[in-house]
C-alpha positions as CSV (number, residue, x, y, z in Angstrom):
1,X,84.6,107.2,162.3
2,X,84.0,104.0,160.4
3,X,81.6,105.7,158.0
4,X,84.2,108.4,157.3
5,X,86.8,105.8,156.6
6,X,84.5,104.0,154.3
7,X,83.6,107.2,152.5
8,X,87.3,108.2,152.1
9,X,88.1,104.7,150.8
10,X,85.4,105.0,148.2
11,X,86.6,108.4,147.1
12,X,90.1,107.1,146.9
13,X,89.1,104.0,144.9
14,X,87.0,106.1,142.5
15,X,89.9,108.6,142.0
16,X,92.3,105.8,141.4
17,X,90.0,104.3,138.7
18,X,89.6,107.7,137.0
19,X,93.4,108.3,136.9
20,X,94.0,104.8,135.5
21,X,91.3,105.3,132.8
22,X,92.9,108.7,132.0
23,X,96.3,107.1,131.7
24,X,95.0,104.3,129.5
25,X,93.2,106.8,127.3
26,X,96.4,109.0,126.9
27,X,98.5,106.0,126.1
28,X,96.0,104.7,123.6
29,X,95.7,108.2,121.9
30,X,99.5,108.5,121.6
31,X,99.6,105.0,120.2
32,X,96.9,105.6,117.6
33,X,98.5,108.9,116.5
34,X,101.8,106.9,116.1
35,X,100.1,104.4,113.7
36,X,99.7,107.0,110.9
37,X,101.6,104.5,108.8
38,X,98.6,102.2,108.8
39,X,97.5,104.1,105.6
40,X,100.1,102.1,103.6
41,X,100.9,99.2,105.9
42,X,97.2,98.2,106.2
43,X,95.7,100.3,103.5
44,X,93.1,97.6,102.6
45,X,91.7,97.6,106.1
46,X,91.5,101.4,106.1
47,X,89.7,101.5,102.8
48,X,87.2,99.0,104.0
49,X,86.5,101.1,107.0
50,X,86.2,104.3,104.9
51,X,83.6,102.5,102.7
52,X,81.8,101.1,105.7
53,X,81.7,104.3,107.8
54,X,81.2,106.7,104.9
55,X,78.9,104.8,102.6
56,X,76.5,103.9,105.4
57,X,76.4,107.5,106.7
58,X,76.0,109.3,103.3
59,X,72.2,109.2,103.0
60,X,71.8,110.6,106.6
61,X,74.2,113.5,105.9
62,X,72.6,114.3,102.5
63,X,69.0,114.4,103.9
64,X,70.1,116.4,107.0
65,X,72.1,118.8,105.0
66,X,69.3,119.5,102.6
67,X,66.7,120.3,105.3
68,X,69.1,122.3,107.4
69,X,70.2,124.4,104.4
70,X,66.5,125.0,103.6
71,X,65.7,126.0,107.2
72,X,68.7,128.3,107.3
73,X,67.6,130.1,104.1
74,X,64.1,130.5,105.4
75,X,65.2,132.0,108.7
76,X,67.8,134.2,107.0
77,X,65.3,135.5,104.5
78,X,62.8,136.5,107.2
79,X,65.5,138.2,109.3
80,X,67.3,140.0,106.5
81,X,64.1,141.1,104.8
82,X,63.5,143.5,107.7
83,X,66.8,145.3,106.6
84,X,66.2,145.0,102.9
85,X,69.2,142.7,102.5
86,X,67.5,139.6,101.0
87,X,70.5,139.2,98.6
88,X,72.7,138.2,101.6
89,X,70.7,135.0,102.2
90,X,73.2,132.9,100.2
91,X,76.2,134.3,102.0
92,X,74.7,133.7,105.4
93,X,73.7,130.2,104.6
94,X,77.1,129.3,103.2
95,X,79.1,130.9,106.1
96,X,76.8,129.2,108.7
97,X,77.3,125.8,107.1
98,X,81.0,125.8,106.3
99,X,82.2,127.6,109.4
100,X,80.0,126.0,112.1
101,X,77.0,123.8,111.3
102,X,78.5,121.3,109.0
103,X,81.5,120.3,111.1
104,X,79.5,120.1,114.3
105,X,76.3,118.4,113.1
106,X,78.1,115.9,110.9
107,X,80.4,114.9,113.8
108,X,77.5,114.4,116.2
109,X,75.4,112.5,113.6
110,X,78.5,110.5,112.7
111,X,78.9,109.6,116.4
112,X,75.3,108.4,116.6
113,X,75.5,106.5,113.3
114,X,79.0,105.2,112.8
115,X,80.7,105.8,116.2
116,X,78.2,103.5,118.0
117,X,78.8,100.8,115.4
118,X,82.6,101.0,116.0
119,X,82.1,100.8,119.7
120,X,79.8,97.9,119.5
121,X,82.0,96.0,117.0
122,X,85.1,96.4,119.2
123,X,83.1,95.6,122.3
124,X,81.8,92.4,120.8
125,X,85.3,91.4,119.6
126,X,86.4,91.9,123.2
127,X,83.5,89.9,124.6
128,X,84.2,87.1,122.1
129,X,87.9,87.1,123.1
130,X,89.0,87.9,119.6
131,X,91.3,90.7,120.7
132,X,92.9,88.4,123.3
133,X,93.3,85.7,120.6
134,X,95.1,88.3,118.4
135,X,97.5,89.1,121.2
136,X,98.2,85.4,121.7
137,X,99.1,85.1,118.0
138,X,101.4,88.1,118.3
139,X,99.1,90.5,116.4
140,X,98.7,94.0,117.9
141,X,95.0,94.9,118.1
142,X,95.9,98.6,118.0
143,X,97.4,98.2,114.5
144,X,94.9,95.6,113.2
145,X,91.6,96.8,114.8
146,X,91.9,100.3,116.4
147,X,94.1,102.3,114.1
148,X,92.3,101.6,110.8
149,X,89.0,102.7,112.3
150,X,90.5,105.7,113.9
151,X,92.2,107.1,110.8
152,X,89.4,106.1,108.5
153,X,86.9,108.2,110.5
154,X,89.4,111.1,110.5
155,X,89.2,111.0,106.7
156,X,85.5,110.3,106.4
157,X,84.1,113.1,108.6
158,X,85.7,116.0,106.6
159,X,84.5,114.4,103.4
160,X,80.9,114.1,104.8
161,X,81.1,117.6,106.0
162,X,82.0,118.9,102.6
163,X,79.1,117.0,101.1
164,X,76.8,118.3,103.9
165,X,77.8,121.9,103.0
166,X,77.3,121.4,99.3
167,X,73.8,119.9,99.8
168,X,72.9,122.5,102.4
169,X,73.8,125.3,100.1
170,X,71.7,123.7,97.4
171,X,68.8,123.3,99.8
172,X,69.1,127.0,100.7
173,X,69.1,127.8,97.0
174,X,65.9,125.9,96.4
175,X,64.1,127.7,99.2
176,X,65.5,131.2,98.7
177,X,65.4,131.3,94.9
178,X,62.7,128.8,94.1
179,X,60.2,129.7,96.8
180,X,61.0,133.0,98.5
181,X,61.9,134.9,95.3
182,X,65.5,135.9,95.9
183,X,67.3,136.7,92.6
184,X,69.4,133.8,91.5
185,X,72.3,136.0,90.3
186,X,72.5,137.9,93.6
187,X,72.3,134.6,95.6
188,X,75.4,133.2,94.0
189,X,77.3,136.4,93.4
190,X,77.2,137.6,97.0
191,X,78.1,134.1,98.2
192,X,81.0,133.9,95.8
193,X,82.4,137.3,96.9
194,X,81.9,136.8,100.6
195,X,83.2,133.2,101.2
196,X,86.9,132.9,101.5
197,X,88.5,129.5,100.8
198,X,91.1,129.8,103.6
199,X,89.2,131.8,106.2
200,X,86.0,129.9,105.9
201,X,86.1,126.6,103.9
202,X,89.6,125.4,104.9
203,X,89.2,126.3,108.6
204,X,85.9,124.5,108.6
205,X,87.5,121.4,107.2
206,X,90.2,121.6,109.9
207,X,87.4,121.6,112.4
208,X,86.0,118.5,110.8
209,X,89.3,116.6,110.9
210,X,89.7,117.4,114.6
211,X,86.1,116.4,115.4
212,X,86.4,113.2,113.3
213,X,89.5,112.1,115.1
214,X,88.0,112.9,118.5
215,X,84.8,111.0,117.8
216,X,86.6,108.0,116.4
217,X,89.0,107.9,119.4
218,X,86.1,108.0,121.8
219,X,84.4,105.2,119.9
220,X,87.5,103.0,119.8
221,X,88.3,103.8,123.5
222,X,84.8,103.0,124.7
223,X,84.8,99.7,122.8
224,X,88.2,98.7,124.2
225,X,87.0,99.6,127.8
226,X,83.6,98.0,127.5
227,X,82.7,95.2,129.9
228,X,82.6,92.0,127.9
229,X,78.8,91.5,128.4
230,X,75.8,92.6,126.3
231,X,74.9,95.1,129.0
232,X,78.4,96.5,129.0
233,X,78.6,96.9,125.3
234,X,75.2,98.7,125.3
235,X,76.4,101.1,128.0
236,X,79.6,101.7,126.0
237,X,77.7,102.7,122.9
238,X,75.6,105.2,125.0
239,X,78.7,106.7,126.5
240,X,80.2,107.1,123.0
241,X,77.3,109.3,121.8
242,X,77.1,111.4,125.0
243,X,80.8,112.0,125.3
244,X,81.2,112.6,121.6
245,X,78.5,115.3,121.6
246,X,80.0,117.0,124.7
247,X,83.6,116.8,123.3
248,X,82.6,118.1,119.9
249,X,80.8,121.1,121.4
250,X,83.7,121.9,123.7
251,X,86.3,121.6,120.9
252,X,84.1,123.7,118.7
253,X,84.2,126.6,121.1
254,X,88.0,126.3,121.5
255,X,88.6,126.1,117.7
256,X,86.2,128.9,116.9
257,X,87.9,131.1,119.4
258,X,91.3,130.3,118.0
259,X,90.5,130.4,114.3
260,X,87.9,133.1,113.9
261,X,88.5,135.5,116.7
262,X,90.7,137.6,114.5
263,X,88.8,136.8,111.3
């Protein structure tokens, strides 16, 4: 009987903690969405974060996009050559990138590169009692620390995704035309005729915006919830990467079903 009571008490305590964490996350998300005015009220801080998050992630996205585009072109050529449709390589590469791979891969790479730095930075500020000092001085950490990072990432991820797609298409062009012998005119013509701005490019960018805000929110949330110890900050950065990857993949399924089911 005592063991049963201890077990039930443990389950109840764990459930209470989860509900409290969910409530805090919901309040924080609503608060961050309400701070959209940070773009002009604290524009300098937002621009600093855009530079920090975007500039430090650019090389990673360019290199990854180049190689992924090259691999896509190679795989597409070997598959389409069985059907005599090598001219469709450019279209397949472009659609795969703008619709699916660019938003997902950029968001996951961004979580590993920039999301962890946001979590660690906020976690260290919490451990050093800088956030508490701001509250003592009447400064809201949400508007000064959280919101600029949240909205900056929501702007940076779509921009990086667009660059990733452009570089990926160029990588596919180098492999398909320069190596595998696909005609250059057919590569670009079929791609131009088959890719729609609204149905493909615009919807892919919408995905990137959603993924960017989701990753930045998780990074900020984990930093705010981190235990103020080196071990706690390290665990928070790990949770940021794991949760971001799972959330991005889940959101990708939902958004793909909503956007492209009728497309």
